[in-house]
FIDODO-391658 format. One record per residue (C-alpha): x, y, z; residue number from 1; residue in one letter. Coordinates in pm, 1 decimal, decimal comma, m for minus. Last residue first. Layout:
N
R        xx        yy        zz   nr  rest
R         X         Y         Z  NUM     a
...
END
This chain:
147
R        xx        yy        zz   nr  rest
R     774,3    1209,3   m1649,8  147     d
R     716,1    1523,6   m1856,8  146     r
R     387,9    1698,3   m1781,3  145     n
R     478,2    2055,2   m1876,0  144     y
R     548,4    2054,4   m2251,1  143     w
R     361,7    1735,8   m2336,6  142     p
R      29,5    1843,0   m2184,2  141     s
R    m216,2    1557,8   m2228,6  140     y
R    m518,6    1600,1   m2003,5  139     r
R    m629,0    1273,9   m1840,3  138     p
R    m602,3    1391,9   m1477,2  137     e
R    m608,1    1080,4   m1260,1  136     a
R    m909,3    1039,0   m1031,2  135     g
R    m967,8     665,4   m1010,8  134     g
R   m1181,6     676,3   m1325,6  133     e
R    m873,8     804,7   m1508,6  132     v
R    m654,0     533,0   m1357,9  131     k
R    m908,2     262,1   m1443,7  130     d
R    m930,1     398,0   m1800,6  129     v
R    m552,9     364,8   m1842,4  128     i
R    m547,5      10,5   m1703,7  127     d
R    m841,4     m95,5   m1924,1  126     d
R    m674,0      44,5   m2237,8  125     w
R    m365,2    m167,5   m2178,0  124     s
R     m33,3     m56,3   m2320,3  123     w
R     294,5    m187,7   m2459,3  122     d
R     438,4     m72,2   m2793,5  121     n
R     209,0     227,7   m2839,4  120     f
R     305,2     363,2   m2494,3  119     i
R     671,5     376,8   m2596,5  118     a
R     596,7     595,1   m2901,1  117     v
R     453,7     887,8   m2701,0  116     e
R     721,7     866,6   m2437,0  115     r
R    1010,2     859,6   m2687,6  114     p
R     896,3    1149,9   m2909,1  113     f
R    1197,4    1276,0   m3106,9  112     g
R    1408,5     961,5   m3127,5  111     k
R    1091,8     755,1   m3093,9  110     a
R     986,0     859,8   m3446,2  109     i
R    1285,8     671,5   m3589,2  108     l
R    1211,8     361,1   m3385,4  107     r
R     847,3     384,4   m3490,8  106     r
R     966,8     381,2   m3852,7  105     n
R    1142,5      47,4   m3800,7  104     s
R     841,3    m104,2   m3622,9  103     l
R     577,2      m2,3   m3878,7  102     d
R     400,7     331,6   m3862,8  101     a
R      21,1     364,8   m3883,0  100     h
R     m45,3     432,5   m3514,2   99     g
R     265,3     648,2   m3479,0   98     i
R     154,4     869,0   m3769,2   97     l
R    m205,9     890,7   m3646,3   96     d
R     m94,2    1003,3   m3299,3   95     y
R     155,8    1249,9   m3450,7   94     l
R    m117,3    1393,1   m3676,1   93     k
R    m344,0    1443,7   m3374,4   92     t
R     m50,5    1592,7   m3181,7   91     h
R      17,3    1850,4   m3454,4   90     f
R    m333,6    1991,8   m3455,6   89     g
R    m544,0    1885,9   m3159,0   88     g
R    m578,9    1585,3   m2935,9   87     l
R    m926,9    1514,6   m2803,9   86     r
R   m1020,7    1220,4   m3027,0   85     g
R   m1100,6     991,7   m2732,4   84     r
R    m836,7     739,5   m2838,0   83     q
R    m584,2    1020,1   m2883,1   82     g
R    m662,6    1171,2   m2542,0   81     e
R    m613,3     834,6   m2373,1   80     y
R    m297,4     748,1   m2569,1   79     m
R    m133,7    1085,8   m2503,8   78     f
R    m231,7    1068,2   m2135,3   77     a
R     m76,9     720,5   m2115,5   76     e
R     240,9     841,8   m2285,4   75     g
R     278,3    1141,5   m2055,7   74     t
R     232,3     915,3   m1754,8   73     t
R    m105,7     920,1   m1588,8   72     l
R    m122,2    1016,2   m1227,0   71     k
R    m304,5     854,5    m940,2   70     q
R    m373,9    1008,9    m603,5   69     e
R    m412,1     742,2    m340,5   68     p
R    m736,2     554,3    m274,5   67     t
R    m976,1     611,2      14,9   66     f
R   m1263,4     408,1     160,7   65     k
R   m1107,8      93,0     306,4   64     r
R    m773,3     230,5     424,0   63     k
R    m944,6     533,9     577,8   62     f
R   m1181,1     315,0     777,1   61     y
R    m888,6     142,1     954,6   60     r
R    m711,5     474,9    1004,8   59     l
R    m997,6     633,3    1194,8   58     l
R   m1141,1     945,0    1032,8   57     i
R   m1130,7    1312,9    1118,7   56     t
R   m1280,8    1554,6     867,0   55     q
R   m1194,4    1915,2     793,3   54     y
R   m1398,7    2130,9     557,7   53     q
R   m1249,1    2320,9     263,3   52     n
R   m1552,4    2230,9      43,6   51     s
R   m1372,1    2096,9    m264,3   50     e
R   m1030,8    2002,1    m123,6   49     c
R   m1185,1    1820,7     174,8   48     n
R    m917,1    1848,8     440,9   47     l
R    m831,1    1527,3     624,2   46     l
R    m731,1    1448,4     982,2   45     v
R    m611,6    1090,1    1018,4   44     i
R    m653,7     848,9    1306,8   43     f
R    m469,6     582,8    1503,0   42     p
R    m676,5     452,1    1794,7   41     k
R    m590,9     480,2    2163,6   40     n
R    m804,5     254,2    2378,5   39     h
R   m1038,2     391,7    2644,8   38     g
R   m1329,3     156,8    2575,4   37     k
R   m1533,4     433,6    2410,8   36     m
R   m1253,0     511,3    2165,6   35     d
R    m962,1     746,5    2230,5   34     i
R    m819,4     970,7    1955,7   33     c
R    m520,9    1179,8    2063,6   32     d
R    m253,9     910,4    2085,8   31     d
R    m203,1     800,6    1728,1   30     i
R    m223,1    1099,7    1496,0   29     g
R    m166,0    1181,2    1130,8   28     l
R    m241,1    1536,9    1025,5   27     r
R    m343,8    1737,0     719,0   26     v
R    m393,1    1464,3     457,4   25     v
R    m556,0    1632,5     155,2   24     k
R    m889,2    1502,5      28,2   23     f
R   m1009,6    1478,7    m333,2   22     p
R   m1368,6    1369,1    m404,8   21     i
R   m1412,6    1102,9    m672,9   20     p
R   m1659,8    1186,8    m951,5   19     a
R   m1990,2    1005,7    m946,0   18     t
R   m2065,6     713,9   m1177,9   17     g
R   m2073,7     451,3    m906,7   16     k
R   m2158,2     606,6    m571,8   15     f
R   m1889,4     775,3    m372,5   14     g
R   m1517,0     733,7    m415,4   13     h
R   m1285,9     900,8    m170,6   12     r
R    m961,6    1025,2    m321,5   11     y
R    m624,5    1083,8    m155,1   10     w
R    m381,9    1376,1    m185,9    9     i
R     m57,1    1379,9      10,4    8     s
R      27,4    1674,6     237,2    7     g
R     115,7    1467,0     541,5    6     k
R     203,6    1110,3     458,2    5     k
R      19,3     784,4     396,8    4     i
R     255,3     539,8     228,5    3     e
R     112,0     354,9     m68,7    2     t
R       0,0       0,0       0,0    1     m
END
């Protein structure tokens, strides 16, 4: 499981089809939360990024209801946006070019666009869609989102 640390973003998923709600971890505590039997329970204080309200939740419930922030790689975002037809101009032509190129020409294209070509060689549409549904930003921005 991903490490829970202060400042990290986690998502709580509601009903199927609704967008996940982002929460920021504000504080991790062990000794301050006492249950009705007098036992210390580990807890987490979260900040709802949409409503700016704080929420305290026990760690055992947190692990069940929240998932860590997911990010698409540049290649995955390129593939997702290309499949959805949301690329524009040059990147649409690049997507079509890579899709129609044979192996030797893909090697040549990879010299200029290694991340975009690499995703064409080994990818799973279901994995990319699962990341997007899990809260990953699908927008392809090749100039700023280099991984």
